[in-house]
N, C-alpha and C positions, 0 to 999 in steps of 0.2 A: 565189329563183332561178327558180322556175316562172313568176313574173310577168315576169321579165326575158327569158325565152326565148320569142320571138314566133313563131318558125318551128320546124318539126320538126327541121331540121338542128341548129339551135342548142339545141333541147331535148335531143336525143341527146347533144350535146357536154357540156352542163351536167350531164346525168345521169351521164355517165362521170366527170366531175370529182367529183361528189358521192359516188360509190361509192369512188373512190380516196381521198378525204379524208372518210372516214365519221365522224370525230370532229369535231364542230363546234368544239371547243376549239382545234383545230389550224388551223381555217380563218379564225379571227378575227385580225385584224391590229390592232396598237396595243399599248397598255400592258396589263400583267397586271391592274392595277386595273380597267380597263374590262371585262376578262373576268369578274372576280368582282364587278363592280358596286359597288366600294368607295365610289365617289363618290356613289352613289345612296342611301346609308343613313347614319344617324347612329350611328356605332359608339362614341360616348361612353356610350350606354346598353347595358345587358346584353341578351342575346337574350330575347324574350318579355317585354319590360319591362311591368310592371303585372300580369303573370300569375303563375302558380305559380313556385316556386323552380326555377332551372335546375340540373339535376344535373351535377356536374363530377367525373368519375372521375380517380383519381390512382394512378400506380404509380411505383416508385422502384427503381433499380438502383444499389447501393452499389459504387463503384469502389475506394475505399480508405478506411481509417481512418488518418489521417496521424499523429495524436499524441493522447496522453492526458496532461493536465497535472494532477498532484495539487496543486501550489502554487496555480494559478489556478482549479482545479476546473472545467475545461472540456475539450472534445474537439474535434478538427477532422476533418471528413469531406468527402470528395469523392464526388458522386453525380450520377446522371442523373435529373432530375425531369421527369415526363411528365404532361400533363393531357389529358383527353378530354372533349369536350362537343359539342353540336350548335348551330350557328348557321345558320338557313335563309337568312339574308341573304347567305351565302357560297356557296350552292348554284349549280351551273352545269350545263348540259346536256351529257351524254356518253352515248354508246351502249355503251362498254366498261366504264364504272364505274371508270375509272382515276383515281387521285388525282394531285394536283399538289403538288410540294414547293417550298417557298420558304425563304429564309434570314431573318435577323433584321430586314431592312428592312421587310418587310410587317407585322411585329408592331406597329410603331408606328402603323399606320393602321387596325387593327381592334381589336375588343374581345377581351381575354384576361383570365383570372382573376387577381385581385390577391392571390395567395397569398404569405405571408411566413413566416419562421421565428420562432416564439415563443422568447423567451429567448436569441436569438442575439446574439453579441458582434460578429462580423465575418462578412461573406459577400460573394462576388463571383461574377460569371459569367465564365468563361474567355473570353479574347478573342484567342487566338493560334491561327491567324494572323488569323482573323476571329472575330466573336462566335459562341460555340458555342451557337447557337440554330437550331432547325429547326421549321418549320411545314408541316404536311401537311394539305391540304384535299381532302375527298372530294366527289363530285358532289352527294350528298344534303345537304351542309352539315356533316357531321361533321368535326371538327378534332382533329388531334394536335399538341400543342405541347410541345416537348422542349427542355430546357436542361441544360448541364453546369455544376454549381455546386460551389464549395467554401465550406463554412460552419463557423464556430467557434461552438459553442453551450455554454451552461452545463450542468453536470452536478453535482447535489448528491451528494457522495460521503460515505460513512460510513467513517471510518478507525479505528473502535474495535477492529477485528480486524486492522489493518494489521501486517505484510504478508501475513497469511493471510486476506485478504478477497476478496470478490466485489463488483463494482460494477455497478449497472444504470443506464444512461443512456438518455435519450430525446431525439429530435429531433422537434419539434412543428410542424405545418403548420396554417395557419389563414388564412381570408380577412380582409383588413384592413378593408374597407368594408362588405361585404355580410353581413347576418345570415343565419340559417337560413331566413328567409322569402324571401330573394332568391337565395341560392346554397347548394346542398347539396353539400358535399364528402364523398366516400366513397372507400374503397379499391376500385378497379375489379374486382379478382379476389380479394378477401379477403386471406388470408395469402400467397397466390401473387402478390400485387401487389408484394411486396418480394423482390428478388433480390440476391444478393451475388456478388462475384467470388471464385472459389475460391482465388485467390492472396492474399487478405487475411490479413495477419499483423501482429502487434505484438511488440516485443521483450520487454515486461514482462507482457503479458496473453495469455491464451488466450480466444478468442471462443467462448463456449458456445452462444449462441442469439440469433437475430434474429426478431422477431415484430412484428406490427402491432396497434394498437388504435385506437379512435375514441370520442369522447364530445363532449358539449356543454360549452362554456365560457361563463360568464356574466360580463358587465361591467355594473355598475350603471347606467352612463350611456348605454350603446348597445344592450344586449340580449344575445341568445344567438347563439353562433357554433359552427359545426361545426369540430372540431379533430381532426386525425389525428396519430397517434403512431408513430414508428419506435423501437421498444425493442430494445436489445441488452444482453446480460449478458456481463461480462468477469470472468475469474478470473485473479488475479495469479500469475505464475510465482514460486515460492518459492526456486528454486535460486540466483538472483542474490543474494538477501538472506542465504541460508545462507553463501555465500562471503564476502560483504562485511560482514556484521553479526554473525550468530549465531556463526559459527565463530571469528572473532577474539575476540569477547567471551568465549567459552568457554575459549579458549587463555589469555587474560589471567587468568581465574579460576584455572585450573590452574597457571599460572606463579606466582601468589601463594602456592600451597600449597608450593612448593619451599622457602620460608623455614622451614617446620617441620622440615626435615631439615638445616638449616644450624646450626652451633654458635651457641648463644645469646651467646657472647662475641664473635662476629664481627659487631659492631654496624654497620660500614659496609656489609657485604654485605646484611644483612637489611633495613636501612633503605632503601638505594638500590633494592633489589628491590621493596619495598612501594610506594615513591613512584612508581617507573616504571609499575607496573601501574595505580595509581590515575590517573595522568595519561593513560595510554593509554585507559582506560575513559572518561575525560572527553572525550577527542578523538573516540572512536567515537560517544558520545551526541550531541555537538555536530554531527558530520557528518550523522547521521541526521535530526536536527531541522532542519538547514539546508535540506534538500530536501523538507520537508513544510510544509503550512500550519499556522498557529498556532491549532490547535483547542483548545477549552476542556476536552476530556475526555482520558482516558488511553488511549493506543493499546496494542495487544498488544506491540509491539516495545519500548515504554517500560517495560512491566512486566519484560520479560526483561533489558533493559539495566540498569535500576536495581537489580534484585535482584542481578545480577552485580556491579554496583558496590558494593553493600552487602557482598557476600562478600569482595571485594578489600579494602575498607576494614576489615572485621573482622579480616582476617589481619594488617593493620598494627597494629590495636589489640591483637591477641593477643601480638605481640612486645613491644608497649609494656608489657603486663601482665607478661610473662616478665622483661623487663629490670628493671622496677620491683621485683618480688619478689626477684630476684637481688641487686639493689643493697641492699635492706633486709636480706637475710640476711647478705651480706658485711659490712655495717655492724655488725650485732650480733656477728658473730664477731670483727671487729676490736676492738670494745670489750672483749670478753671476753679476748682475747689481751693487750690492754694492762693489764687488771686482773690476770690470772693469766699471767705471762710464760712459765712453764715447766710441764712435766708431770712432771718429777722422777721419773725412773726408769722410766716407762712407755715401752716401745719405740714407735717411730714407727708400726710396723705395727699396734700395738694402741691407738693414740690414738682416743678416742671423740669423736663429734660432740657439740657442746655444745648443740644445739637439741633434744635428746631423741630424735633419729631414729637411734639405734643399735640394732643387732639383738641378739637373744638370744645368738647365737654369740659376738659380741664380748664380751658380759658374762661368759659362761662361760669364755672364754679368759683373762679376767683373774682368774678365781677362784683360780688357783694362786699368784698373787702375795700375799705377806703384807704386812703394813703396813711391816715393817722393810725388805723388799726394795724396796718401792715408794718408801720414804722413808728412805734411808740416813742422812741427817743430820737431827737434830731441828730445826735452824734453818730447814730448808726446808719444814717442815710447814705454815706459814702461807701458803705460796705454792702449795699444792696446788690443782688445778683442781676435782677432785671427790674426796671421801673415800669410798672404797668399803668397805662392810661386807658381806663375802661370807658372809652367813648366809641361811638359808631365808626368814626374814622379809623381808629386804631384797630378795631376788629376787622374791617374790610381790608386794610393793608396787610394784616396778619394772614388772612385767608389767601390773598394773592401770593404771599411768600410761601405758604404751604404748597400751593399748586406748583410752584417752581421747583420744589424739592421732592417731587414724587419719585423721579428716577433715582435721586440720591438716597432716598429713604430705603429702597430695596437693597442697595449696596451696603449701607450702614447697618441695616438690621441683619446681623449675621444669621439669625434664626431663619430668615427667609431663604438664604442660600441653601441651607440644608433642606428646607421644605421643597424647594424647586428641584433639588438634586434627587429627592425621593421619587419624583415623577420622570424626570428627564433621563436618568441613567437606565432604569429598567425599560422604559419605552424605547429608547434607542437600541438597547441590546436585543430586545425582542424583534425589532425591525431588522436588525442585522441578521439574526438567525433565520428569519423568514426568507430573506434574499439568499443567504448562503445555502440553505437546504434546497431551495427551489432551483438553484443553478447547478449544484454538484450532485444531487441525488438523482 
């Protein structure tokens, strides 16, 4: 301008214009590319090409964790990814050091870091209403490059303690083309480089911690690369599974115990109750496994459900044993009744059990009967069930026989099996629950 002002009047006028438009970036006319001299440089090469590695700082703001999939073993995250670097080819003169902001159209004409997400399955930059890309250039050549991205990445989960588990997932960032000799990725402000929205929440998980790490990754064919990690730890909410899995399974086990209080002769009631509980447990197990990946190891929920299934199945077997022993006992009594059709003089209230399970009071009550009273007719003596000799010797020998049948009496008395099952089954199941919850919780 000083060269164009030939006279003092023109010089004063030009000086006035210069003071009013003190920022030269505002006085230039034409395209923005001309202001940044984009056409004067080859932006296919990185800044300081052939020199030391260019440092590229990164910070991330997590907007949301959209979903965690156990079946696919992945997670979906929406975030703001920002890069910071210096490219002197983009510097421009400015007296106020104010930056200029551009949208995604300029990104295609300059050099930007080629950062990608390692182990990502799907990712995209939001484009509503336009591409969510921002580029901010400072006069000294520093550049801020920001994008809004949704990415679905792999997360190797361990379900050995499911659903009482905690999962740690990582989102990994790395340069695709430039090794650590050309580009140095680093977290711009350490752990402060990662920020999260306070409203982030998941239906099944509690977000415990977000933190950042970095390390070198080696590829045998290309070399070493800087890799950045966004790590977050999730703890699963147990209340949902208590209502949907554990509580129904416990109720089915308790329902199977009801059969111990039902009369052993009520076959339809006890059989239908046992089959119903078994089928219900099978449905619960199938429903849980349908929503889980087919892993080759046993999960914590599998242990609980299969032990509960065993308890339900054993209650069915318990009634099968009761019914079988009852049938065997009745068959023996029927054969004895066919062989000895009458008791000949012994009142019905004093009739003795033929399996040897009669009490001492029953025997003593029969001591007052003489042989003649018990057998009024001699022709009926051959049809007697048992010939009693009410002497001290016979009483002592009977007592010794009873002592030898104590163990057999518990088995033959089918009511005793149900009685002991009422105590053994609940006690064992409570003991199992104490061990289970103390180990996995």
